PyMOL Python script that loads the backbone (N, CA, C, O; Angstrom):
from pymol import cmd

cmd.read_pdbstr("""\
ATOM      1  N   UNK A   1       0.853  -1.170   0.000  1.00  0.00           N
ATOM      2  CA  UNK A   1       0.000   0.000   0.000  1.00  0.00           C
ATOM      3  C   UNK A   1       0.897   1.230   0.000  1.00  0.00           C
ATOM      4  O   UNK A   1       1.791   1.348   0.838  1.00  0.00           O
ATOM      5  N   UNK A   2       0.662   2.149  -0.939  1.00  0.00           N
ATOM      6  CA  UNK A   2       1.483   3.336  -1.073  1.00  0.00           C
ATOM      7  C   UNK A   2       1.072   4.443  -0.116  1.00  0.00           C
ATOM      8  O   UNK A   2       0.057   4.360   0.576  1.00  0.00           O
ATOM      9  N   UNK A   3       1.880   5.459  -0.103  1.00  0.00           N
ATOM     10  CA  UNK A   3       1.656   6.600   0.784  1.00  0.00           C
ATOM     11  C   UNK A   3       0.318   7.281   0.499  1.00  0.00           C
ATOM     12  O   UNK A   3      -0.435   7.599   1.419  1.00  0.00           O
ATOM     13  N   UNK A   4       0.033   7.500  -0.782  1.00  0.00           N
ATOM     14  CA  UNK A   4      -1.220   8.175  -1.133  1.00  0.00           C
ATOM     15  C   UNK A   4      -2.435   7.323  -0.779  1.00  0.00           C
ATOM     16  O   UNK A   4      -3.467   7.855  -0.371  1.00  0.00           O
ATOM     17  N   UNK A   5      -2.319   6.003  -0.934  1.00  0.00           N
ATOM     18  CA  UNK A   5      -3.424   5.134  -0.538  1.00  0.00           C
ATOM     19  C   UNK A   5      -3.697   5.260   0.954  1.00  0.00           C
ATOM     20  O   UNK A   5      -4.852   5.291   1.379  1.00  0.00           O
ATOM     21  N   UNK A   6      -2.631   5.334   1.748  1.00  0.00           N
ATOM     22  CA  UNK A   6      -2.820   5.489   3.186  1.00  0.00           C
ATOM     23  C   UNK A   6      -3.398   6.858   3.520  1.00  0.00           C
ATOM     24  O   UNK A   6      -4.204   6.990   4.442  1.00  0.00           O
ATOM     25  N   UNK A   7      -2.991   7.864   2.779  1.00  0.00           N
ATOM     26  CA  UNK A   7      -3.448   9.221   3.041  1.00  0.00           C
ATOM     27  C   UNK A   7      -4.893   9.435   2.574  1.00  0.00           C
ATOM     28  O   UNK A   7      -5.714   9.981   3.310  1.00  0.00           O
ATOM     29  N   UNK A   8      -5.192   9.000   1.348  1.00  0.00           N
ATOM     30  CA  UNK A   8      -6.494   9.279   0.747  1.00  0.00           C
ATOM     31  C   UNK A   8      -7.460   8.103   0.784  1.00  0.00           C
ATOM     32  O   UNK A   8      -8.660   8.291   0.583  1.00  0.00           O
ATOM     33  N   UNK A   9      -6.976   6.924   1.031  1.00  0.00           N
ATOM     34  CA  UNK A   9      -7.826   5.744   0.987  1.00  0.00           C
ATOM     35  C   UNK A   9      -7.672   5.039  -0.345  1.00  0.00           C
ATOM     36  O   UNK A   9      -6.937   5.509  -1.214  1.00  0.00           O
ATOM     37  N   UNK A  10      -8.344   3.935  -0.514  1.00  0.00           N
ATOM     38  CA  UNK A  10      -8.242   3.137  -1.723  1.00  0.00           C
ATOM     39  C   UNK A  10      -9.043   3.793  -2.846  1.00  0.00           C
ATOM     40  O   UNK A  10     -10.267   3.902  -2.768  1.00  0.00           O
ATOM     41  N   UNK A  11      -8.350   4.219  -3.869  1.00  0.00           N
ATOM     42  CA  UNK A  11      -9.033   4.922  -4.955  1.00  0.00           C
ATOM     43  C   UNK A  11      -9.931   3.993  -5.772  1.00  0.00           C
ATOM     44  O   UNK A  11     -10.921   4.449  -6.345  1.00  0.00           O
ATOM     45  N   UNK A  12      -9.609   2.715  -5.836  1.00  0.00           N
ATOM     46  CA  UNK A  12     -10.470   1.786  -6.565  1.00  0.00           C
ATOM     47  C   UNK A  12     -11.818   1.629  -5.856  1.00  0.00           C
ATOM     48  O   UNK A  12     -12.866   1.613  -6.501  1.00  0.00           O
ATOM     49  N   UNK A  13     -11.784   1.515  -4.555  1.00  0.00           N
ATOM     50  CA  UNK A  13     -13.033   1.417  -3.795  1.00  0.00           C
ATOM     51  C   UNK A  13     -13.831   2.715  -3.904  1.00  0.00           C
ATOM     52  O   UNK A  13     -15.055   2.683  -4.034  1.00  0.00           O
ATOM     53  N   UNK A  14     -13.148   3.847  -3.852  1.00  0.00           N
ATOM     54  CA  UNK A  14     -13.808   5.143  -3.966  1.00  0.00           C
ATOM     55  C   UNK A  14     -14.450   5.297  -5.345  1.00  0.00           C
ATOM     56  O   UNK A  14     -15.545   5.845  -5.467  1.00  0.00           O
ATOM     57  N   UNK A  15     -13.774   4.819  -6.367  1.00  0.00           N
ATOM     58  CA  UNK A  15     -14.315   4.913  -7.722  1.00  0.00           C
ATOM     59  C   UNK A  15     -15.578   4.058  -7.866  1.00  0.00           C
ATOM     60  O   UNK A  15     -16.526   4.452  -8.546  1.00  0.00           O
ATOM     61  N   UNK A  16     -15.584   2.898  -7.230  1.00  0.00           N
ATOM     62  CA  UNK A  16     -16.762   2.022  -7.316  1.00  0.00           C
ATOM     63  C   UNK A  16     -17.981   2.639  -6.642  1.00  0.00           C
ATOM     64  O   UNK A  16     -19.104   2.493  -7.123  1.00  0.00           O
ATOM     65  N   UNK A  17     -17.756   3.327  -5.530  1.00  0.00           N
ATOM     66  CA  UNK A  17     -18.888   3.839  -4.771  1.00  0.00           C
ATOM     67  C   UNK A  17     -19.258   5.269  -5.153  1.00  0.00           C
ATOM     68  O   UNK A  17     -20.417   5.552  -5.458  1.00  0.00           O
ATOM     69  N   UNK A  18     -18.297   6.152  -5.139  1.00  0.00           N
ATOM     70  CA  UNK A  18     -18.593   7.567  -5.342  1.00  0.00           C
ATOM     71  C   UNK A  18     -18.896   7.919  -6.795  1.00  0.00           C
ATOM     72  O   UNK A  18     -19.763   8.745  -7.078  1.00  0.00           O
ATOM     73  N   UNK A  19     -18.168   7.280  -7.714  1.00  0.00           N
ATOM     74  CA  UNK A  19     -18.301   7.634  -9.128  1.00  0.00           C
ATOM     75  C   UNK A  19     -18.977   6.533  -9.945  1.00  0.00           C
ATOM     76  O   UNK A  19     -18.715   6.401 -11.140  1.00  0.00           O
ATOM     77  N   UNK A  20     -19.819   5.764  -9.328  1.00  0.00           N
ATOM     78  CA  UNK A  20     -20.505   4.668 -10.025  1.00  0.00           C
ATOM     79  C   UNK A  20     -21.398   5.224 -11.130  1.00  0.00           C
ATOM     80  O   UNK A  20     -22.123   6.199 -10.932  1.00  0.00           O
ATOM     81  N   UNK A  21     -21.331   4.587 -12.292  1.00  0.00           N
ATOM     82  CA  UNK A  21     -22.180   4.985 -13.410  1.00  0.00           C
ATOM     83  C   UNK A  21     -21.622   6.113 -14.256  1.00  0.00           C
ATOM     84  O   UNK A  21     -22.234   6.484 -15.258  1.00  0.00           O
ATOM     85  N   UNK A  22     -20.483   6.665 -13.885  1.00  0.00           N
ATOM     86  CA  UNK A  22     -19.891   7.752 -14.671  1.00  0.00           C
ATOM     87  C   UNK A  22     -18.762   7.221 -15.534  1.00  0.00           C
ATOM     88  O   UNK A  22     -18.149   6.203 -15.214  1.00  0.00           O
ATOM     89  N   UNK A  23     -18.493   7.915 -16.628  1.00  0.00           N
ATOM     90  CA  UNK A  23     -17.419   7.526 -17.522  1.00  0.00           C
ATOM     91  C   UNK A  23     -16.080   7.835 -16.873  1.00  0.00           C
ATOM     92  O   UNK A  23     -15.892   8.905 -16.295  1.00  0.00           O
ATOM     93  N   UNK A  24     -15.148   6.889 -16.973  1.00  0.00           N
ATOM     94  CA  UNK A  24     -13.837   7.110 -16.378  1.00  0.00           C
ATOM     95  C   UNK A  24     -13.009   8.030 -17.276  1.00  0.00           C
ATOM     96  O   UNK A  24     -13.333   8.234 -18.446  1.00  0.00           O
ATOM     97  N   UNK A  25     -11.963   8.565 -16.722  1.00  0.00           N
ATOM     98  CA  UNK A  25     -11.078   9.444 -17.489  1.00  0.00           C
ATOM     99  C   UNK A  25     -10.405   8.670 -18.615  1.00  0.00           C
ATOM    100  O   UNK A  25     -10.188   9.210 -19.699  1.00  0.00           O
ATOM    101  N   UNK A  26     -10.077   7.418 -18.363  1.00  0.00           N
ATOM    102  CA  UNK A  26      -9.452   6.586 -19.387  1.00  0.00           C
ATOM    103  C   UNK A  26     -10.406   6.355 -20.552  1.00  0.00           C
ATOM    104  O   UNK A  26     -10.007   6.449 -21.712  1.00  0.00           O
ATOM    105  N   UNK A  27     -11.651   6.056 -20.250  1.00  0.00           N
ATOM    106  CA  UNK A  27     -12.638   5.844 -21.312  1.00  0.00           C
ATOM    107  C   UNK A  27     -12.877   7.126 -22.099  1.00  0.00           C
ATOM    108  O   UNK A  27     -13.027   7.089 -23.320  1.00  0.00           O
ATOM    109  N   UNK A  28     -12.912   8.244 -21.411  1.00  0.00           N
ATOM    110  CA  UNK A  28     -13.116   9.530 -22.076  1.00  0.00           C
ATOM    111  C   UNK A  28     -11.954   9.853 -23.007  1.00  0.00           C
ATOM    112  O   UNK A  28     -12.163  10.313 -24.130  1.00  0.00           O
ATOM    113  N   UNK A  29     -10.730   9.613 -22.544  1.00  0.00           N
ATOM    114  CA  UNK A  29      -9.547   9.883 -23.367  1.00  0.00           C
ATOM    115  C   UNK A  29      -9.515   8.952 -24.577  1.00  0.00           C
ATOM    116  O   UNK A  29      -9.176   9.381 -25.680  1.00  0.00           O
ATOM    117  N   UNK A  30      -9.865   7.683 -24.378  1.00  0.00           N
ATOM    118  CA  UNK A  30      -9.880   6.736 -25.491  1.00  0.00           C
ATOM    119  C   UNK A  30     -10.918   7.139 -26.533  1.00  0.00           C
ATOM    120  O   UNK A  30     -10.662   7.050 -27.734  1.00  0.00           O
ATOM    121  N   UNK A  31     -12.077   7.578 -26.084  1.00  0.00           N
ATOM    122  CA  UNK A  31     -13.124   8.026 -27.008  1.00  0.00           C
ATOM    123  C   UNK A  31     -12.664   9.243 -27.796  1.00  0.00           C
ATOM    124  O   UNK A  31     -12.896   9.324 -29.003  1.00  0.00           O
ATOM    125  N   UNK A  32     -12.016  10.189 -27.128  1.00  0.00           N
ATOM    126  CA  UNK A  32     -11.522  11.398 -27.805  1.00  0.00           C
ATOM    127  C   UNK A  32     -10.426  11.052 -28.811  1.00  0.00           C
ATOM    128  O   UNK A  32     -10.395  11.609 -29.909  1.00  0.00           O
ATOM    129  N   UNK A  33      -9.527  10.135 -28.442  1.00  0.00           N
ATOM    130  CA  UNK A  33      -8.470   9.710 -29.364  1.00  0.00           C
ATOM    131  C   UNK A  33      -9.058   9.048 -30.593  1.00  0.00           C
ATOM    132  O   UNK A  33      -8.615   9.301 -31.713  1.00  0.00           O
ATOM    133  N   UNK A  34     -10.047   8.208 -30.390  1.00  0.00           N
ATOM    134  CA  UNK A  34     -10.681   7.506 -31.497  1.00  0.00           C
ATOM    135  C   UNK A  34     -11.371   8.488 -32.443  1.00  0.00           C
ATOM    136  O   UNK A  34     -11.251   8.370 -33.663  1.00  0.00           O
ATOM    137  N   UNK A  35     -12.081   9.442 -31.886  1.00  0.00           N
ATOM    138  CA  UNK A  35     -12.769  10.440 -32.708  1.00  0.00           C
ATOM    139  C   UNK A  35     -11.764  11.291 -33.477  1.00  0.00           C
ATOM    140  O   UNK A  35     -11.984  11.607 -34.647  1.00  0.00           O
ATOM    141  N   UNK A  36     -10.678  11.657 -32.835  1.00  0.00           N
ATOM    142  CA  UNK A  36      -9.648  12.452 -33.493  1.00  0.00           C
ATOM    143  C   UNK A  36      -9.013  11.673 -34.639  1.00  0.00           C
ATOM    144  O   UNK A  36      -8.728  12.227 -35.701  1.00  0.00           O
ATOM    145  N   UNK A  37      -8.797  10.386 -34.408  1.00  0.00           N
ATOM    146  CA  UNK A  37      -8.203   9.553 -35.448  1.00  0.00           C
ATOM    147  C   UNK A  37      -9.106   9.488 -36.676  1.00  0.00           C
ATOM    148  O   UNK A  37      -8.625   9.573 -37.806  1.00  0.00           O
ATOM    149  N   UNK A  38     -10.386   9.341 -36.463  1.00  0.00           N
ATOM    150  CA  UNK A  38     -11.321   9.293 -37.595  1.00  0.00           C
ATOM    151  C   UNK A  38     -11.358  10.622 -38.333  1.00  0.00           C
ATOM    152  O   UNK A  38     -11.397  10.644 -39.563  1.00  0.00           O
ATOM    153  N   UNK A  39     -11.348  11.727 -37.602  1.00  0.00           N
ATOM    154  CA  UNK A  39     -11.382  13.044 -38.251  1.00  0.00           C
ATOM    155  C   UNK A  39     -10.119  13.302 -39.055  1.00  0.00           C
ATOM    156  O   UNK A  39     -10.194  13.785 -40.185  1.00  0.00           O
ATOM    157  N   UNK A  40      -8.961  12.989 -38.490  1.00  0.00           N
ATOM    158  CA  UNK A  40      -7.710  13.323 -39.163  1.00  0.00           C
ATOM    159  C   UNK A  40      -7.533  12.520 -40.449  1.00  0.00           C
ATOM    160  O   UNK A  40      -6.934  13.020 -41.401  1.00  0.00           O
ATOM    161  N   UNK A  41      -8.035  11.297 -40.499  1.00  0.00           N
ATOM    162  CA  UNK A  41      -7.914  10.487 -41.705  1.00  0.00           C
ATOM    163  C   UNK A  41      -8.676  11.094 -42.868  1.00  0.00           C
ATOM    164  O   UNK A  41      -8.169  11.132 -43.989  1.00  0.00           O
ATOM    165  N   UNK A  42      -9.871  11.562 -42.620  1.00  0.00           N
ATOM    166  CA  UNK A  42     -10.669  12.175 -43.674  1.00  0.00           C
ATOM    167  C   UNK A  42     -10.028  13.481 -44.132  1.00  0.00           C
ATOM    168  O   UNK A  42     -10.005  13.775 -45.327  1.00  0.00           O
ATOM    169  N   UNK A  43      -9.513  14.259 -43.196  1.00  0.00           N
ATOM    170  CA  UNK A  43      -8.862  15.520 -43.551  1.00  0.00           C
ATOM    171  C   UNK A  43      -7.621  15.262 -44.388  1.00  0.00           C
ATOM    172  O   UNK A  43      -7.380  15.958 -45.374  1.00  0.00           O
ATOM    173  N   UNK A  44      -6.838  14.275 -44.005  1.00  0.00           N
ATOM    174  CA  UNK A  44      -5.613  13.944 -44.744  1.00  0.00           C
ATOM    175  C   UNK A  44      -5.950  13.495 -46.162  1.00  0.00           C
ATOM    176  O   UNK A  44      -5.281  13.903 -47.111  1.00  0.00           O
ATOM    177  N   UNK A  45      -6.969  12.667 -46.319  1.00  0.00           N
ATOM    178  CA  UNK A  45      -7.371  12.204 -47.645  1.00  0.00           C
ATOM    179  C   UNK A  45      -7.873  13.368 -48.495  1.00  0.00           C
ATOM    180  O   UNK A  45      -7.604  13.425 -49.694  1.00  0.00           O
ATOM    181  N   UNK A  46      -8.599  14.288 -47.878  1.00  0.00           N
ATOM    182  CA  UNK A  46      -9.096  15.449 -48.601  1.00  0.00           C
ATOM    183  C   UNK A  46      -7.943  16.315 -49.086  1.00  0.00           C
ATOM    184  O   UNK A  46      -7.956  16.790 -50.222  1.00  0.00           O
ATOM    185  N   UNK A  47      -6.953  16.522 -48.237  1.00  0.00           N
ATOM    186  CA  UNK A  47      -5.797  17.338 -48.646  1.00  0.00           C
ATOM    187  C   UNK A  47      -5.022  16.672 -49.767  1.00  0.00           C
ATOM    188  O   UNK A  47      -4.564  17.346 -50.690  1.00  0.00           O
ATOM    189  N   UNK A  48      -4.870  15.355 -49.699  1.00  0.00           N
ATOM    190  CA  UNK A  48      -4.182  14.646 -50.783  1.00  0.00           C
ATOM    191  C   UNK A  48      -4.951  14.800 -52.091  1.00  0.00           C
ATOM    192  O   UNK A  48      -4.354  15.019 -53.145  1.00  0.00           O
ATOM    193  N   UNK A  49      -6.270  14.685 -52.020  1.00  0.00           N
ATOM    194  CA  UNK A  49      -7.093  14.833 -53.212  1.00  0.00           C
ATOM    195  C   UNK A  49      -7.000  16.231 -53.797  1.00  0.00           C
ATOM    196  O   UNK A  49      -6.926  16.394 -55.015  1.00  0.00           O
ATOM    197  N   UNK A  50      -7.004  17.238 -52.938  1.00  0.00           N
ATOM    198  CA  UNK A  50      -6.884  18.617 -53.402  1.00  0.00           C
ATOM    199  C   UNK A  50      -5.521  18.851 -54.048  1.00  0.00           C
ATOM    200  O   UNK A  50      -5.424  19.524 -55.075  1.00  0.00           O
ATOM    201  N   UNK A  51      -4.479  18.299 -53.453  1.00  0.00           N
ATOM    202  CA  UNK A  51      -3.135  18.467 -54.016  1.00  0.00           C
ATOM    203  C   UNK A  51      -3.045  17.792 -55.378  1.00  0.00           C
ATOM    204  O   UNK A  51      -2.464  18.345 -56.311  1.00  0.00           O
ATOM    205  N   UNK A  52      -3.623  16.590 -55.492  1.00  0.00           N
ATOM    206  CA  UNK A  52      -3.602  15.890 -56.768  1.00  0.00           C
ATOM    207  C   UNK A  52      -4.347  16.694 -57.825  1.00  0.00           C
ATOM    208  O   UNK A  52      -3.869  16.826 -58.952  1.00  0.00           O
ATOM    209  N   UNK A  53      -5.513  17.233 -57.474  1.00  0.00           N
ATOM    210  CA  UNK A  53      -6.316  18.005 -58.415  1.00  0.00           C
ATOM    211  C   UNK A  53      -5.570  19.268 -58.853  1.00  0.00           C
ATOM    212  O   UNK A  53      -5.579  19.618 -60.034  1.00  0.00           O
ATOM    213  N   UNK A  54      -4.929  19.946 -57.907  1.00  0.00           N
ATOM    214  CA  UNK A  54      -4.179  21.160 -58.249  1.00  0.00           C
ATOM    215  C   UNK A  54      -3.025  20.835 -59.196  1.00  0.00           C
ATOM    216  O   UNK A  54      -2.765  21.582 -60.139  1.00  0.00           O
ATOM    217  N   UNK A  55      -2.337  19.724 -58.948  1.00  0.00           N
ATOM    218  CA  UNK A  55      -1.231  19.312 -59.817  1.00  0.00           C
ATOM    219  C   UNK A  55      -1.757  18.954 -61.206  1.00  0.00           C
ATOM    220  O   UNK A  55      -1.147  19.314 -62.213  1.00  0.00           O
ATOM    221  N   UNK A  56      -2.875  18.254 -61.261  1.00  0.00           N
ATOM    222  CA  UNK A  56      -3.466  17.863 -62.533  1.00  0.00           C
ATOM    223  C   UNK A  56      -3.891  19.096 -63.334  1.00  0.00           C
ATOM    224  O   UNK A  56      -3.654  19.160 -64.540  1.00  0.00           O
ATOM    225  N   UNK A  57      -4.508  20.059 -62.681  1.00  0.00           N
ATOM    226  CA  UNK A  57      -4.922  21.285 -63.370  1.00  0.00           C
ATOM    227  C   UNK A  57      -3.711  22.078 -63.871  1.00  0.00           C
ATOM    228  O   UNK A  57      -3.743  22.644 -64.964  1.00  0.00           O
ATOM    229  N   UNK A  58      -2.647  22.117 -63.068  1.00  0.00           N
ATOM    230  CA  UNK A  58      -1.434  22.831 -63.489  1.00  0.00           C
ATOM    231  C   UNK A  58      -0.831  22.185 -64.729  1.00  0.00           C
ATOM    232  O   UNK A  58      -0.342  22.883 -65.617  1.00  0.00           O
ATOM    233  N   UNK A  59      -0.863  20.848 -64.796  1.00  0.00           N
ATOM    234  CA  UNK A  59      -0.344  20.175 -65.986  1.00  0.00           C
ATOM    235  C   UNK A  59      -1.225  20.458 -67.202  1.00  0.00           C
ATOM    236  O   UNK A  59      -0.722  20.618 -68.314  1.00  0.00           O
ATOM    237  N   UNK A  60      -2.525  20.518 -66.991  1.00  0.00           N
ATOM    238  CA  UNK A  60      -3.427  20.820 -68.106  1.00  0.00           C
ATOM    239  C   UNK A  60      -3.217  22.238 -68.621  1.00  0.00           C
ATOM    240  O   UNK A  60      -3.318  22.474 -69.825  1.00  0.00           O
ATOM    241  N   UNK A  61      -2.934  23.165 -67.751  1.00  0.00           N
ATOM    242  CA  UNK A  61      -2.734  24.560 -68.162  1.00  0.00           C
ATOM    243  C   UNK A  61      -1.472  24.742 -68.986  1.00  0.00           C
ATOM    244  O   UNK A  61      -1.388  25.656 -69.806  1.00  0.00           O
ATOM    245  N   UNK A  62      -0.485  23.873 -68.770  1.00  0.00           N
ATOM    246  CA  UNK A  62       0.752  23.985 -69.538  1.00  0.00           C
ATOM    247  C   UNK A  62       0.519  23.680 -71.004  1.00  0.00           C
ATOM    248  O   UNK A  62       1.241  24.179 -71.868  1.00  0.00           O
ATOM    249  N   UNK A  63      -0.480  22.865 -71.290  1.00  0.00           N
ATOM    250  CA  UNK A  63      -0.867  22.628 -72.673  1.00  0.00           C
ATOM    251  C   UNK A  63       0.047  21.692 -73.431  1.00  0.00           C
ATOM    252  O   UNK A  63      -0.004  21.686 -74.661  1.00  0.00           O
ATOM    253  N   UNK A  64       0.854  20.922 -72.796  1.00  0.00           N
ATOM    254  CA  UNK A  64       1.723  19.989 -73.528  1.00  0.00           C
ATOM    255  C   UNK A  64       0.934  18.719 -73.826  1.00  0.00           C
ATOM    256  O   UNK A  64      -0.023  18.399 -73.120  1.00  0.00           O
ATOM    257  N   UNK A  65       1.326  18.012 -74.847  1.00  0.00           N
ATOM    258  CA  UNK A  65       0.658  16.786 -75.211  1.00  0.00           C
ATOM    259  C   UNK A  65       1.161  15.611 -74.386  1.00  0.00           C
ATOM    260  O   UNK A  65       0.484  14.591 -74.254  1.00  0.00           O
ATOM    261  N   UNK A  66       2.361  15.771 -73.832  1.00  0.00           N
ATOM    262  CA  UNK A  66       2.953  14.688 -73.050  1.00  0.00           C
ATOM    263  C   UNK A  66       2.752  14.932 -71.567  1.00  0.00           C
ATOM    264  O   UNK A  66       3.047  16.021 -71.074  1.00  0.00           O
ATOM    265  N   UNK A  67       2.258  13.945 -70.853  1.00  0.00           N
ATOM    266  CA  UNK A  67       2.083  14.059 -69.408  1.00  0.00           C
ATOM    267  C   UNK A  67       2.995  13.052 -68.739  1.00  0.00           C
ATOM    268  O   UNK A  67       2.925  11.855 -69.019  1.00  0.00           O
ATOM    269  N   UNK A  68       3.837  13.532 -67.867  1.00  0.00           N
ATOM    270  CA  UNK A  68       4.762  12.652 -67.173  1.00  0.00           C
ATOM    271  C   UNK A  68       4.006  11.704 -66.238  1.00  0.00           C
ATOM    272  O   UNK A  68       2.944  12.041 -65.715  1.00  0.00           O
ATOM    273  N   UNK A  69       4.561  10.542 -66.046  1.00  0.00           N
ATOM    274  CA  UNK A  69       3.953   9.562 -65.133  1.00  0.00           C
ATOM    275  C   UNK A  69       4.008  10.111 -63.723  1.00  0.00           C
ATOM    276  O   UNK A  69       4.973  10.769 -63.335  1.00  0.00           O
ATOM    277  N   UNK A  70       2.971   9.836 -62.967  1.00  0.00           N
ATOM    278  CA  UNK A  70       2.923  10.365 -61.611  1.00  0.00           C
ATOM    279  C   UNK A  70       3.410   9.372 -60.633  1.00  0.00           C
ATOM    280  O   UNK A  70       3.439   9.649 -59.434  1.00  0.00           O
TER     281      UNK A  70
END
""", "prot")
cmd.dss("prot")
cmd.show_as("cartoon", "prot")
cmd.util.cbc("prot")
cmd.orient("prot")
């Protein structure tokens, strides 16, 4: 038993009784990480698509008949 456990009591027991039915900090952080991961993937794909489109339009504006392999 650590110093803080002796000073404050058993935090696991306190969590079971005092905070029953509430989301834990770990669950909240995991949910936020998961949501962030989903958002960033879509944003990254969108930026890649925009960059590809801008490059394609720039090649079309040059007006050459030959297009280099991408």
